[in-house]
N, C-alpha and C positions, 0 to 999 in steps of 0.2 A: 377540616379544624377542629379537632377539640374547643369551646370555651368554657368557660366556669363564670361566671356570673355571680357576684356575696356583696348582700344588702346592709345599710343597718340606719336604722329609724334617726334623725339629727335634731335637735333642738336646739333654735335660733333666740337667741334675746333680741337681735336686731335687724332680721329678716322672719315673720311667722311664715311666710309659705315655702321656706328652703324645707322641708318635708325627709326627706335622707340622703344617702350616698353610697353608690356602686361603684365595686373595683371588677375590672373583666379579666378574667389571667387565659394567653391565647396559647395553644398548642403544653401546659403545663410549663411553658419553658417564660414564657413576657406578660408582664403583669400593667396591666393602667390603672390608674385610681382614681377617686376626688372627681365619678360624676356623678353630677347632683339631681335630685329628684324634688323638683317643684311642683305647688299647687294653682292653677290657673287662675283668674276671677271668676271664673264660671265653674270652677271646684272640681277642675280632670287635672289629670297629672301630666309633664313631661320632662323630658331627660336635656339631659345640657349640658357640653364637655365644656371640659376645664377652657380658658380662650387667657389670652397675652394680649399685652398693648403695646399696636404696632409700630407706636411714637406719628403715631397716622393721627387727622381732623379730617370728618364729612364739611361737605358743604354749611352746616350746621352750626361745624363748628364743635363738636364732641368728635369725643373720643374712639379712632376705629379697633375692635379686637375683634383679632383671631382664633378659630378651633385650632390646640393645640393638638388634637387627635381626633380622627372622624371617620364617619363611612366614607366608601367611594363611591359610589350608588347609593338609589333608593328602596331593591331591595334589600342590601342589606341592612342598610341603615330602620327598616322598615320590622328589621328579626329581630334585632338588636335592643333596639330603642323596646319591644313588646315585651321579647323576654326579663328584660329590665325592670319592665313598668309590675309584668307578672309574678318574680322573683318580688317584689319591694309588696306586693298586695300581700303578699303570703308569709309578711314577717305575723303580721298577729296569730298566725297559726305554732309559730315558734320554728320558722321555717327562714331562713336568709342566706339560703343559696341553692342554687341551678345548676345543672350541665348542660349543658349542649353540643350537638356534632355539628358541623359544618363541612360538611364534604370530607375530604381526610381527616386519619388522625396524626399525621406529622404535618407540622407548620413549615409553609415556605414560605418568601417570602423573601424577597427584591430590597435595594439598595441604591441612594440617592445621593450624591457629596457630591457638594462646593467648594470651593479651595474661596476664604473669604481675601480679597485684596485690599484691607482696609490696611495698611501696616501698624498703626497705634493703637489696637485692636490685640486682645489675648485671644478674641477667638478665629483660629485661624478655620473653624470650614463649618458650615452646616448641615447635614442630613435626612433622612425620608427613612424613615422601613415603614413598604409595603407589602401589609400581610396578603397573600393569595387576592391582587385586586381586589380586595373588601374591603379594607380600615388604614388610615394610614397617621402614623404617629409622625408628628413633626416636632421641631425644635432640638430634635437632639444635635452634639457642637461635639468640637475638635477644639480644645484652647491648653495652651501654655501659661504651667506653672512660673512660677515668681523662680524656680529652678531651671529655665528655660524644659521644664520634661510637657510632653505630648498627651492630652486622656484625652475621654467621649466620658463628654457630663451629658448625663440623660434630662427629660424632663422636669422642672420642679413649680414651686409658687412659693411665695411669700408668708410667711402663717408667724404667728407670738402664739412664745411658750408657756408654761403654766410665768413665769419670772417676766410675763409681758415685753419681754423683748423678739429682736422679730428674727427669725431663722426660713432658712430654706428646708424644703419637702419634698422629698423624689416625688413624683408622681406617678411614674413609668419604670419598668428598673426590672432587667433577667432574677429569672427567680431562681436559677440554679447556678453554682461557678462555673457548669461546664460551660452550658447557654452562656455567659458573661461573656468568659471565650474569646468562644468563637467568633460571637457577632459584634465587641472589640475589636477583636482581631481585624475584619473585613472593614469595619467601619473606616480602621489608619489604613490599612489596608491598601483602599477605595483616596483615602483621603491623600498619599499620596502621591497616588497617579494625579489628579485632583492637580496636586500642588507643583508636580513634574512637569504634565504638561500645560500651567499658567506661567512656568517659570519656561519652560520650550516658547511659546507662544511670546511674551515678551520679547525672545534675546532675537526673536524674530524683526517682531517693530523694528526695534532700536538701529537693529544692522541696514 
């Protein structure tokens, strides 16, 4: 799996420890972004993946967050994070991009799709994309529009634009139209399978 890392320095008026952002493109097909680079209190840099609020709280009544995407194992996490920090260190030399070959050129992945049984929600299913048993992308959803059309909704975060208005910004998306059509088609296919299986199970219970 070939992946390309691109980094940019960041200047934050609210968080002086935020030093930069990174994006990673896997196999020239799928891009994840909004990966933050922070400076610790001891002066060392570390990588932090974007996270979402689970809606739950811990024993100290603090909100619980989970990473939207993350490495599956320590070996790949160390490799990826080290490469991100190496690319960031080269920013001072005018470089902000690094290409890495990890395994094969092609991008192999698995999909896990679970139908959402909440009847009142416009979220019909939750999906995860697993890249070669190395990297997980969560918070992929199948939603239903007001026109009753079902569509794939990729992970996004809330951001304020120049007008001060809040808008959603995608942080994971297919790079090419060809891969988007392939990926979205597979997600919808697995969603329909999960939905039909769920309906069949409910029908058996009712009888």
